[in-house]
C-alpha positions, 0 to 999 in steps of 0.5 A: 575673417577673424572668424575662421576656423582651421582644421587639418586632416591626412592622409586622405583628410582634408585642411578645411577653413569655415567660412562665416557665409555660405555662398556657392562658387561660380561652376569653374574645374581645375585641374592640369589640363587648364591653362586660364584662370577662370572665374573666380571661386571660394577655397573651402579647404585642401583634401590631401592624400598619398602623404605619410610623411609631412606632420599636419602643421607643415602641411598646413602653412604651406597650404593655408595662404590659398585658402578663402572667396576670391581665389583661382586656379593661380592659386591652386597651384601655388598651394601645389606649389607650395606643398612641392617647396614643404617636401623639397626643403626637408630633403625629399626630392623624389615626390611630386604634388598633383592636382588631380581634375577635379569641380570647383564648386564643392569648394574643398580642393584635391591635392596629390601626393605620390612619392617615389620611394626607393625601388634597388639601391646598388652599390658599384666599383667598390674593390675593397670596402663591403657593399653591405657596409656601404648600403648600412651607413645610408639609410636614408635612401634604402630600400622600400624607403621614400628617400630623404636627400638632405641627410643623404649628403649627411650619410655620404659625406661620413662614407667619404670620411677617408680619402681612401674611398669617394662615394658618389650617388647616382639617381634616376628613375626606378625600373619600377613604376613611382620608384627612384632607383640610386646608384652609390658609385664607389673610387677606391684605394686599397687603404695601406699606407707606408712612408719610409724616411730617412733625415739628420735631424738628431740630438747632441751626443747622438749618431746623425742619421734618422730612420722612421717608419710608418704603415697604417691600414684604414679599413679594419672590420670594414668599418674605417677604422684606422690603425697607425705605427710608426718606429723612429731609429738611430740606424748605427747606434739604436741606443742613440734614439728608439721609439715606437708610436701607435693609434687606433682611430674608430668614426662613431658612423651617425655622429661626428665623433670619433674616438682614438687610442694612442700609445709610444714608447721611448728609450734612449741611453743617450746623455742630455746635459743639465747643470753639473749633471746629464740625463738619460731617458725613456718613457711611455704613455697611452691615451684616449681621446674624444675627436670632434669633428666640426661644421666647416668654417668657409672652406675650412675643416675645424675638429675640436679634441678631448682627452687623457694620457696616463704618461710614465717619465723615468731620467737616470741622471748621472751626477759628475761631480760625486764619484764614482758616478752616481746614478740616481733613476728618477721616474714621474707619472702623471695623468694630464688632460688636454683640449686641443682646436685645430683649422685646417685647409685652402681657402683662395690661394691661402693653404691655413693650418692653426692650432690651439691646445691646453694641457693640465696635469692633475694634482693626486693621480699618479706621483707625488709632488716629492717626485715632479720636484726631483725630477726639475726644482720648483715643478708641480705635478697639476700644472698648465700649459698652452701652445697655439702654432700656425702654420700660412701659404701664401701662393702667389702663382707666378711670384712665388709662395710665401710661407710663415709658422709660429709656434707658443708654449706658455706655462702657470710654472717651471715644467718636467722635461717631458712639458718643455718647449724646444726649438733646434732642428730640422722641424723648428729653429734650422741649422741647429740640431734637435732640441737645442733650447727646453724652456718652459716658455718659447716663442718660434718664428720661421718666415720663407720666400718660396720661388714659383715651381720649377716642375712644368719647365724640367718636365717639359724637358724631359721624355717622361714628366717626373716632377710633380713639384720641385721649389728652391726657397729663401729662409731665417727661422729664430726662436726666443725661450724662457726657464720660468723660476731657474737656479742661481746655475741655470740659465733663464733666457736662449736665444737662436736664431738661423738662416740659409737656403734650400730645396724641396721637391715632389717626384713620382706621385711617392718622393720628397726631399728638402736638402737646406744649408743653414748658418747658424746666427748663436752661439746654443749648447753643441753649435757655434755662431756661423758654422754653417750646417747641412741638414737633409730629408728624404721620405718614401711614401706609398 
């Protein structure tokens, strides 16, 4: 076979193989009606017509093994199947390869390719999303084109990135002969969401009640852009807490990237106790980030967030030992860079959320080094800290659930208060006031043992089921934090911990509540050990 040569021409040309012998094959015909293998014959070339998609090398690789002497009808059919598979593996499932009736004595076997294009593409069932915009986002299945279903699968996955819209392609033979028709069936919801939460998660020297409200719209400009606004206030005394934040997320269609713009404004006139002094905090910030959607790992989704934030922080320090009380405003501007990797989802009986972030301050951008020193002794503008968080829920079915949480921060030196590790409050160590501990390095851990859901039993006893889930749980929380390079008057290490019980339920599809009875085990700035503390959160989502 070493003296054989192979040449290919497409669109009515042939893949030819010249043989060193010129033996004439026995009379034989091949075609779809042939059943038995018949006499052997030589195949010198395959003449492939009707192709406009595959390149010469791909066709050549598919049929090359079925050239040469002593071939049969089975070899011809195998060549057809190999070429058909080459189309299908590249996403062209609407393409059919046929063997037309022919005389094999010529040594040239014809294969006919039928490339069925899309005859009609429709979008059906969409109430809140533009039909034309949906069509534009699936270029691989446009009318008149041979559909590439591999590319279409990725494009539909992009369309389904929003929770308010799910698109399912339905394919059927076209009304026009030789075509396929595709319907993009849409199930969508109004892309407006909101929530209101009331809780008593507050800091020292503030009124206990907090109200948080969030509203978002996830289809701006009919491009799937999302605008979100959030406010957190102390309704009984606005000066205790008044924080506003917002974000704008713009997916870049056809790519795994999105652009995220964030901003916040915080104003608080509540004294936060320091050594020999107290501080009043306010500030604002704005950030620009790129969010990269990575390939799934098993059943878990992965994202990478890269960006920079400008932050302006103002503390007014009230020095109590220098009458009359002197006010020393201390303003710091800085621009940290951040890289944040997250992994989340459900795998088997486990639900996992993991996050690892690196934050780096930039020297020479923003306030001078002296401003950082004034805000915190030995603090630098070119700081670095790493944050790791893990949240795992293991569902044991009728035996309940186990919940584990872990947070850690490691810094390369003293940090200004905005960047410090905090512990205490409803989201960390329950039984303590919010941010009872502030330090540079810290570790937090939590364990919850949850009962099976009471919802099926309770709903079976009432006429109208209302509970989606209802569990009771016992917990223990703890945190250890370290102050780096402390002053002689400062405490360098903090420990807090608690245990307790609670109940958490979801009802009516939009109501979520958490009621907690916690017992702190160590003293903190405004918390006495072994004095029970009640915390709660009630949230309604629309």
